[in-house]
C-alpha positions as CSV (number, residue, x, y, z in Angstrom):
1,M,-21.6,156.3,-193.9
2,K,-21.4,153.8,-190.7
3,R,-18.4,153.4,-191.3
4,I,-17.5,157.4,-190.8
5,W,-20.1,157.4,-187.3
6,L,-18.1,154.5,-186.2
7,A,-14.5,156.2,-186.5
8,F,-16.0,159.0,-185.0
9,A,-17.1,157.2,-182.3
10,L,-13.1,154.9,-182.0
11,M,-11.9,159.0,-182.3
12,A,-14.0,160.6,-179.3
13,V,-12.6,157.6,-177.2
14,F,-9.0,158.1,-178.3
15,L,-9.1,161.6,-178.1
16,W,-10.9,161.3,-174.5
17,T,-8.3,158.2,-172.9
18,G,-5.4,161.7,-174.3
19,F,-7.2,164.1,-172.4
20,I,-7.7,161.9,-169.7
21,F,-3.5,161.2,-169.6
22,Y,-2.9,164.5,-169.6
23,F,-4.5,165.8,-166.9
24,S,-3.2,162.5,-164.9
25,S,0.2,163.7,-166.5
26,R,0.4,166.7,-164.4
27,N,3.2,166.7,-161.4
28,P,1.1,167.3,-158.5
29,V,1.6,171.8,-157.7
30,E,-0.5,171.4,-161.4
31,S,-2.7,169.2,-160.3
32,E,-3.6,170.5,-157.0
33,S,-3.8,174.1,-158.5
34,Q,-6.1,173.0,-161.3
35,A,-8.5,171.1,-158.8
36,R,-8.1,174.4,-156.6
37,H,-9.2,176.9,-159.4
38,V,-12.5,174.3,-160.5
39,Y,-13.4,174.3,-156.3
40,N,-13.3,178.0,-156.4
41,V,-15.6,178.4,-159.4
42,L,-17.9,175.5,-157.9
43,K,-18.5,178.4,-154.8
44,K,-19.3,181.2,-156.6
45,L,-21.7,178.7,-158.5
46,D,-23.0,178.0,-155.2
47,R,-23.3,181.5,-153.7
48,V,-24.8,182.6,-156.9
49,F,-27.4,179.3,-157.2
50,D,-26.9,178.0,-153.4
51,F,-27.4,174.3,-154.3
52,S,-24.9,173.1,-151.5
53,D,-27.8,173.5,-149.0
54,T,-30.2,171.4,-151.3
55,K,-31.3,167.7,-149.9
56,I,-31.1,166.1,-153.0
57,F,-27.2,167.7,-153.1
58,V,-26.2,166.6,-149.6
59,S,-27.5,162.8,-150.3
60,V,-25.5,162.9,-153.0
61,R,-22.5,164.3,-151.5
62,T,-23.3,162.3,-148.3
63,F,-23.8,159.3,-150.5
64,L,-20.8,159.5,-152.5
65,S,-18.6,160.6,-149.3
66,K,-19.4,157.2,-147.7
67,L,-19.1,155.3,-150.9
68,W,-15.6,157.1,-151.8
69,F,-14.1,156.9,-148.2
70,K,-15.8,155.4,-146.3
71,D,-15.9,157.2,-142.7
72,E,-12.9,159.3,-143.4
73,E,-14.2,163.2,-143.3
74,K,-12.2,164.5,-145.8
75,P,-12.2,168.5,-147.4
76,A,-14.6,169.3,-150.0
77,I,-11.7,170.1,-152.7
78,Y,-10.7,166.5,-152.3
79,F,-14.6,165.2,-153.8
80,V,-14.1,167.5,-156.4
81,R,-10.8,165.9,-157.7
82,K,-12.8,162.5,-157.0
83,S,-15.8,163.6,-158.7
84,A,-13.4,164.8,-161.8
85,H,-12.0,161.2,-161.8
86,F,-16.1,159.7,-162.2
87,G,-17.3,162.3,-164.4
88,L,-14.5,162.2,-166.7
89,Y,-15.1,158.2,-166.8
90,L,-18.4,158.5,-167.0
91,F,-18.3,160.3,-170.7
92,L,-15.5,157.6,-171.2
93,G,-17.6,155.0,-170.6
94,V,-20.5,156.2,-172.6
95,F,-17.6,157.0,-175.8
96,C,-16.4,153.1,-175.4
97,F,-20.6,151.8,-175.4
98,T,-21.0,153.8,-178.6
99,F,-17.8,152.1,-180.2
100,G,-18.7,148.7,-178.9
101,I,-22.3,149.2,-180.0
102,M,-22.0,150.8,-183.2
103,Y,-19.0,148.0,-184.2
104,S,-20.8,145.0,-182.8
105,K,-24.3,146.2,-183.1
106,K,-25.1,144.3,-179.8
107,L,-26.0,145.7,-176.6
108,L,-24.0,143.3,-174.6
109,I,-21.3,144.0,-176.7
110,G,-21.2,147.2,-175.9
111,L,-22.0,147.5,-172.6
112,L,-18.9,145.1,-172.2
113,I,-16.6,147.5,-173.7
114,G,-18.2,150.3,-172.3
115,I,-17.0,149.3,-168.8
116,S,-13.9,146.6,-169.2
117,L,-11.9,149.2,-171.6
118,P,-12.3,151.6,-169.2
119,A,-11.4,150.3,-166.4
120,L,-7.9,149.1,-168.3
121,I,-7.8,152.7,-169.1
122,A,-8.4,153.7,-165.4
123,S,-5.3,150.6,-164.2
124,F,-2.8,152.1,-167.1
125,D,-3.5,155.9,-166.0
126,E,-3.4,155.0,-161.9
127,Y,-0.2,153.3,-163.2
128,S,1.3,156.2,-165.3
129,Q,1.1,158.6,-162.7
130,Q,3.8,157.1,-160.6
131,F,6.2,158.6,-163.5
132,F,4.8,161.9,-162.5
133,Q,5.7,161.8,-158.9
134,R,1.7,161.1,-158.3
135,G,1.1,158.0,-156.1
136,A,-1.0,155.2,-157.5
137,S,-4.6,154.8,-155.9
138,L,-6.8,151.3,-156.4
139,N,-9.5,153.5,-154.8
140,D,-9.3,156.1,-158.1
141,V,-9.9,153.0,-159.8
142,M,-12.8,152.0,-158.0
143,I,-13.8,155.4,-158.6
144,D,-13.2,155.6,-162.2
145,I,-14.7,151.8,-163.2
146,S,-17.6,153.5,-161.6
147,G,-18.2,156.2,-163.1
148,A,-18.2,153.8,-166.5
149,A,-20.2,151.5,-165.3
150,V,-22.9,155.0,-164.8
151,G,-21.8,156.2,-168.3
152,T,-22.4,152.8,-169.6
153,L,-26.0,152.1,-167.9
154,A,-27.2,155.6,-168.6
155,A,-26.0,154.9,-172.3
156,G,-27.4,151.4,-172.8
157,F,-30.5,152.5,-171.1
158,L,-31.0,155.3,-173.6
159,M,-30.3,153.2,-176.2
160,I,-32.9,150.6,-175.0
161,V,-35.7,153.3,-174.6
162,Y,-35.1,154.9,-178.4
163,I,-35.2,151.9,-180.0
164,L,-38.2,150.8,-178.1
165,S,-39.8,154.6,-179.2
166,R,-38.9,154.1,-182.7
167,K,-40.4,150.2,-182.7
168,L,-43.6,152.1,-180.8
169,A,-43.9,154.7,-183.5
170,Q,-44.0,152.2,-186.6
171,F,-46.2,150.3,-184.9
172,M,-48.1,152.6,-184.7
173,C,-47.8,154.6,-188.7
174,R,-48.9,150.4,-189.7
175,E,-51.9,150.4,-187.6
176,H,-52.3,154.1,-188.7
177,H,-51.9,153.5,-192.4
178,E,-54.4,149.9,-192.0
């Protein structure tokens, strides 16, 4: 049964990597069109839920803009594009961490695989974009790695909480039965 879960985790890594490379293989016009579509959907959602004026949204966007773009002013669609990088690699980090922890049964190995494998994939991803009339960007690789690191650390934190809660439940059961 554990082999089946390991195979599912590995398949998730491969499928998500293929998903990332699919988006990277779009030419600049298609890529811009996809980003514009997402941007328009987010604008419509914002008109309904009015989230872009909330304190937390403004502070997160300001923090990420300074981190990703330094002091350069970038249009909102550019932020959406970079957030997509971050989000795609956040999930890749979770999938790689899951595979690493299932394969090795060691938290440190899971953390290392969860960050290093997406970093390698991000480097190849940016390199391959040159073959589709798109430029490669070290900044994009750094955004990708930061997404993978956040996903990996979040998954690692949840794993630790899960393990500790199970141990606590076992301890409470033993205490109750004695």
